[in-house]
N, C-alpha and C positions, 0 to 999 in steps of 0.2 A: 547440381544434381540432388541437393538436399533441401527439399521444400516440404512443409507440413502446415496444415491449418487444423484448428480444433477449438474445443472449449476447455475451461479449467474451473474448478470450484474453489472459491476463495473463502477465507474466514478472517474476520477482523478480531484481533486479540489485543490485550493490553498487558503491560508489565505487572500490574496488580489489579485485583478485582476481576470482573469478567464481562465479556460482551457476547451477545448472541446475534449472529448474522441471520437475517431473514432468509429462509430457504427459497423464497420466491425471487430473491434478488441477490444470489450468491454466485452466479455463473458469469465468467468473463470469456472473451474470445482471444485467440492468439494466432499469430503467423510466425513461422520459423523458417528462415532462409540461411542455410549454413549455420554459423554460430550466432547469428543475430536473431533475437526473439522480440517481437512486439506484442504487448498485451494491452487489453483495454477492458473496462468493466464498469458496472454501476452496481453498488452494493448498499444495503440498508440494514440498520441496526433494529432488531425487534425486541431487544431486552438488554438491560445492563444492571450490574451490581457493583457499585462503587469502583468504576474503572479509574485507573491512575497510571501515571508514568507514560512511557512510550506507547505509541499506537503502531501496530504492525498489521500487514496483510500477509497471510501465510497461504500455502497451497499453490505457489507459482508452478506453471507447467514444466519448467526446466530449471535446473540448478544454475544460479549465476556463477560465472567463472571467477577465479581468484586472480587478480591482477595487482601489480605493484603500485599502480597509480589509479585509485578508485574513481577519480574524476572522469576517466575516459570509459567507464564501463556502464554508465547509466544516463538516460535522459528521461525525466518523468514530469508529468503534469498531473496535479491533484486538485480537485475542487470538492468542497464539502458544503452542505446546507443543512439547516435545521439543527444547528449545534446548540448545546445547553448554554455555552458561553462563547463569545466571539474571540477570534484571533485575527491577526493581520494578514497572514498568507501561509503558504505551505511549501515545503521542500521535501524531497524523498531521497533515500539512499539505501543501498543494500548492505546487509550483514552477510557474513560468510555462511550463516546457517539458513539461508534462503528465505529470510523475512524481508519484506519491503517496509522500511521505516516510513512513517508519516510524521513530520514535525512541523510546527508552526514557526513563522518568522516573527521575531520580536524587535523590529527596528533594523538598524544597519549591520549589527554584528552578532546579535544573540539569536539562539534557537530555543523554541519552546519545546522542552522534552516532556511536557505533561499533557500532550494532546489527548490522551485517552480520557482525561477528566472532563474534556469539553464535549464529549459525546453523550447522547441520550437516546432513548427509544425514539425511533423515527429519523435519526440522523442518516443522511445519504452521502455516500462517497463516490465520486467519479474519478477514474484514473485512466491514464494513457501513458505507457512506459515502454522504452526500448532498452534492452540490455544484451550482454553477450554471455554465452555459455563457455565452458572450457573447451 
């Protein structure tokens, strides 16, 4: 009985420095069925000032739920192009404060927590993610 569709406005942010999300490419779509939310979007950077550290997407349409085993609350696919510097892959995970982390893969066991420094004006981020609300 609980179904909803709509759009949401995203912003790409960094732990340090700043990123500007192009307002022509900052809107994603969502579907919510019960507690399950699926989001997707195509976002583009129109400006940056020394971004560094973690890269986040904020503005999610619904607050992610808090669960004891975070591995079961998210499934995400992230693709980026036109980066300032290359990385080997991407993974994503939620924080309790409703930000979607985007981190790079550095081989078999390490994560790149400096993804924001790899972005530049013109970088494009594509996401598809499913998560649960409380």
